[in-house]
N, C-alpha and C positions, 0 to 999 in steps of 0.2 A: 805357669811355665810357658804356656802357649801365648799368653798376653805379652810376656817379656820378649819372646821371639818376634812377635809382630812389631813390638816397639823398636827393637834393634833393626829389624828389616826396614822400617820407615826411616829411621835415623840414617842407616847406610844409604838408602835411596836418595835422600836429600843431600847427603854428603857428596855422593857421586855427581849429583847435579851441580853442586857448588864448585867442585873441582873442575868439571867440564866448563863451567861458566867462566873460569879464569882465562880460557883461551878465546876471548872475544876477538872477532876479526877486526883487523885494522883497515882504515880507509885506504883506497887506492888513489894516490895523488894524480893530478892531471899530468899526463906524460909531456915530456919536452921533445916535441917533434923536431926532426932534423930539418933545418932551414938553411937556405944559402945566405952567404954574406950580403949579397945584393940580388935584386930581381934580374932575371934574364932580360936583355935589351934595355936595361936601365943605364942611363948615361953616368950616373954617380951613385954612391952609397950614402948620400947625405941623409941625416936623420930628419931634416925638415921635409915636409910633405904637404901636398895639396889637401890631404885628409884632415889637416889641422883646421881647415876653414869650414865653418858651418855653411849650410847651403845658401843662406841669405847673402854670404860674402862671396861664395864661389860663383854663383850666377849673377851677372851684372845687368841683364836686360830687365827693365821695369815691368814690361808686360809678362814676361816669363815668371818673374818672381811673384807677381800677383796671382798667376795661374797656379803655381805650386802652393802658395799659402792657402789659397781657396780650396785646393784639393785636400790638403792635410786637414783642414778644419771640417770639411763637409763629406769627405769620402766615407761611405757607409762601412766598409771593411775597417777603416781606421777607427771609427766610432765603436765598432764591435770589439776591436782590440783594446781600446781604452777601458771598456766595460770588463773585459777579461782581466785586465790588470787590477781593477777595483775588486773583482771577485776574489782574485788570488790574495790581495792585501787583507781582505776580511778573513780568509782562511788562515793566513799567517798570524793575524792577531788572535784568532781563536786557538791556534796551536800553542801560543804563549801561555795559555791558561791551563794546559794539560797537567802541570805540576800542582795546581790547586786542588783541594778536595772538592768532590761534588756534594751538593747539599739538596735535600728534597724535603718539603713540608708535606706531612700527611695528616689529614683530619678525617676520622672514620667514626661513623655511628652505625651500630648494627643491632639487630634483635633476632632471636631465634626461639622457636617453640619445639622442644623435643617431644617425642612420643611419651605419653603418660606411663607406658609400660617399659620404657627404656631406662637404663641406669641413670642417665642425666635427668630424665623427667621425674623419676622417683626421688632423686637427691634434691632437686629443686623444690619439690612439693614438701619434703620432710624438713629440710633445713632453712629454706627461704620463704616457704609458704606462697610460692608463685609458680605459674606454669610456663613462663617464658624468661629468657635470659637476655639482658641488655648489656652492651659494651660500648663505651665512649672513649675515644683515644685521640689525642692531638700530640704529634711528635715531630721532631726534626731528625733526619737521618744524614749522616756524613759517611763518605767513603773516600779513601785515599790509597793510591798504590805507590809504593816506594820505587823510585827509578834506580834500582840497584844495577841493572845491566845496560842502562843507557837507551832503553826503548823509547821513552818519552823524549829524551834528548835528540835522538835520531828523527823522531817524528817532527820535531821543531825544525831540524836542519832541512828535512825534506820540504816542509811548508815554505821556509825562507827561500830555498833554491827554486821552488816552483813559482814563487812570486817574482823573483828576479828573472826567471826564464820568460815569463809573460811580458815583462818590461822589455827584455831584449827582442822578443817577437814583435812588440809594438815598434821598436826602433827599426827593426829589419823591414817591416811593412812600410814605414815612413820612407826609408831609403829607397825601396822599390817604387813608391809613389813618386818621389822626386825624380828618379831616373825615367820613369814612364812618361810623366808630364813633360819633362824637358825634351825627350826624344820625339814626342808627339808634336811639340812646338817646332822643333827643328824640321820635322817632316812637313809641316805646314809651310814653313819658309821655303823648303825645296819645291813644294808644289806651286807656290807663288812664282818662283823663278822659272819653273818648267812651263807654267801657263804663259808667262811673258815670252819665253823662247818660242813656244808654239805659235803665239799670235804674231810675233815678228817674222817668223818663217812663213806664216800664211800670207802676210803682206808681200814678202819677197816673191813667193810663188805666184801671187796675183799679178805682180809686175812682169814676171817672166812669161806667164801665160798670155798676157795682153800683147807682148811683143811677138810671141810665136803665132798668135792668131793673125796679127797684122802681116807677118811674113807668109802665112798660109793664104791669106786673101791675095797677096801679091804673087802667089805661086812659087815662093822660094823654098817652102818646106811642104811635106806631105801631111795628111790627116793624122798619121801615126804620131807625128811630133806633137800635135795639139792634144791628142789623147794621153800621151805620156805626161805632158805638163799638167793636164787636168787630174790625172791619177796622183801625181806628186802633191798637187794642191789639196786634194781630198785626204791624203795621208796626214798632212799637217792639220787640216780642219778636224779630222776625227780625234786627234789628240786632245783638243780643247774640251769637249764634253766629258771625255774620260778623266782628264785631270780635275775638272770641276766636280765630278762625282767623287773622286778620291778625296778631294779637299773637304767636301761636305761630310763624308763619312768620318774623316779624321776629326773634324770639329765636333761632330756629335759624340764620338767616343771620348774626346777630351772633356766635354761637358758632363757626360755620364760618370766619368771617373771622379769628377768633382761633386757628384751627387746633385746635378742640376739637369733640367730638361734640355734637349738638343737645341742648340742655337749657334749663330755665327760667332767667331772670335776675332776681335780686332787685333791687328798687328801692324807695327810701324817700322819694323826692321827688315832689311833685305838680307837674303842669305849671304851674298858676297860681301856684305858690310859687317857681318857678325864677327867679332874678334876671335882670333885663334892665336894661342901663344905656344912657342916651342919649349918654354921652360916649365915643364910639368914634372916636378920631383915626386918620386914614388916613395921615398923614405926607405927604411930598412924592413926586411921581411918579418922580424920578430914583433914589430908593432901590430901586425895583423891579429895577434893573440889578444890584444887589449882593445882594438878598435872595431873589429867587425862584429856586428851583433850576432850573426849566425855562428861564428866561432865561439863567442862567449856563451851562447845558448847551449852549444854542444858541451862546453866545459861544465855548465850548470847541470846538464843532464847526467854527467858523471857524479856530481855531488848528490843528486837525487838517488842514483843507483847505489852509491855508498851508504846513504841513509837507509835505504830499503834492505840492504844486506844486514845492517845493524839491527833493524827491527825484526827481520826474519830470524836472526841468531838469538836475539833476546827472547823471542817467543818460545824457544826451546828450553829456557831456564825456568827455575821456580820463581813464582811471583808472590810478593808479600803485599797483602791488602789489609788495611786496618779500617774497621767500620765502627761507628758509634751512633747511638740514637738516644734521645731523651725527650720527655714531655709529660703529659698528664694522661692518666688512665683511671676509669671508674666504671662500675657496673650500674650505677644510677646517674641519671643526668644531674640530679641535685648535688651529687658529690664530685662532679667532673672537675670543677675549678677550685676545689678545696686544696689549699697549699699549706703545709707540705705533704699532707697525707696522700694526695693523688699523684705525686711526682714519682717518676721512675727513670732509670737509666740503664744502658747496656753498651758494652764495648767488647769488640772481638778482634783478634788478629789471626789471619789465615795465610798459610803457605801452600800454594798449589803447584804441583809438578805434573806436566803432561806425561801420560803413560802410553795409552793405546793410540794417541794421535801423533806420536813422536815421528813415525815414518812420514806422515804428511808434512809435518813441520820441517823435517830434514829435507824433503823434496823441495819445499818452498825456498829454503835457504840455498840449496844448490842452484835452483833456477835463478834466484836473485844474483848469485855470483856470476852466472853465465851472462845475464843481462848487463851486469857491470862491465864485463869484458867487451860486450858488444858496444857499450857506450864509449869505451876507450878507443875501439877501432873506428867508430863513427867520428870521434873527435879528430883522430889522425887523418882520416879521409877528408874531413871538412877543411882542415888546415892545408892539406895538399891541394885541394881544389881551389881554395882561396889564393894560394901562391900562383897556381896556373892561370887564374883569371887575371891577376895583375900582369903577369908576363904576356898574356894574349893581348891585353889592352895596350901595353907598351909597344909591342911589335905592330899592332894595327895603326897606332898613331904615327909611327916611323914610316911604315910602308905606304900608308894612304897619302901621306904628304908627298912622297915621291911620285905616286900615281897621279895625284892632283896636279903637280907641277908639269908632268909630261902631258897630261890631258889638256891642260890650259894652253900649252905651247901648240898642241895639235889643233885646238880650236882656232887659235890665231892664224895658223897656217891655212886651215880650211876656209876661214873667212876671207883671207886674201885670194884663195883659189876661186871662191865664188865671185868676187869682184872681177878678177882677171877673166874668168870664163864668161861672165856677162858682157864685158867689153869686147872680148874676142868674138863672141856670138853675134853681137850687133854689127861688127865689122865683117862678118862672114868668114872669120878665120877659125871658128870653133863650131862644133855641132851642138844641137840642142841637147843631146844625150850627156855631153860633158857638163852642161849647165845644170841639168836635173840631178846628175850624180853628185856634183859638188854641193848642191843645195841639200840633198838627202844626207850626205856625209856630215855637213856642218850641223844639221838638226840633231842627228844622233850624238854627235860629239858634245854639243852644248848640253843636251840632256844628261849625258854621262858625267860631265863636269859638275853639274848640280847634284847628282847622286853622290859623287865622291866628296863634295864639300859637306853634304849632310852626314856621310859616313865618318868623316873626320870629327865632326861634333859628337856623333854617337860614341866614337872611341874615347873621347875625353870624358864623357859621362860614365862610360863603362869603367874607366880607370878610377874616377872619383868614387863610384859605387863599390868597386872591388877593394879599394883601400879602406872602406869603412863608412864612406858617405858623411864625414864630418863628425862622427861620434868619437868621444874620448873615454 
């Protein structure tokens, strides 16, 4: 009677587990975030976009393209990312084998000598006429778990998503490298321009100082005028070593980014000659979901979270494991390989249902669901930030152009003011202070123009990167 009760209890327990298992959790699909029809500050909502261009076609300068290509090939972070992709690929291939049974070969030879006064010792002495027992066995063991609740299926999904995620991380790193190298190159062009500005201004100050000294010798101006002119000259002179220092530091940083020792970088393009186009189409916002590596990586993180929820849920259900083994077994070495008398075989099937560990498994399942919700929120946040980055880049391009045009006009006006002040000063109709102030203003304005020109190029790179950087 007691045996029957225990049997029914076990049957009822397994039935309850099977009924609960029918409520397998469904995957949470990637949310469809609310996106605008067009980016803010975008001139059109055309589906064509500069993000369609691979970086080799987007950048036209031969020197810059060579620097980018070199950095992608030699950058150590990039090489590490490629190795991470290879490691994830191996794990994905390994996960594909989870449905196959495991097999293990065992070859065992043992001998034991029981006590002469023990039951085994007396039995050996009486029936076999020996004081020790030998055992020789060679067998193959197989084990296979039936994927009833999708645990192995979800493990495969997780491995695949993890592999794809490392690939997107590699793409994201390459996009960042392309943007960093191009900005560093543009910064070098700006420093070249500013060095030329400082050197030209220094020559202009030398000429002014020479005239003021002649007038001082003639008693037409005071010593203060000479000192003011010398101070202005030193201000321009001080800029030259500072710019040269910044230039060297930037060259070194660019070389190190490419996995090379610090060295100079040849460049044949001038900043004001570098082409800028006003026709920069950003495309439509929905394209970000398929173009940006970081957005796709966030979506894959949700796939991983879905798979982990499935695994955590399956761990709460009964598992069916089938094992089998077969081979040769004998108590004498001479009989070990006698076939078929030494052959043996064994097959078992077992259903295991967690009992006392159920609370822990339930907690793991609930935590996995929370982490899945976090993945959804991170995905939405990532899309939101991506949309904002594009809008920021578009407004920068628009407003920097206006600033550059105004600053360029200002420079032309100040250059004319320098010429006029110089002529008036030589004829005694303007003071030396007017000349010095005009030269100081034109120096700062020319430096400002070069900064704005570089920032315009930066904004174009930011737009290209924020749209996906050429990935499809």
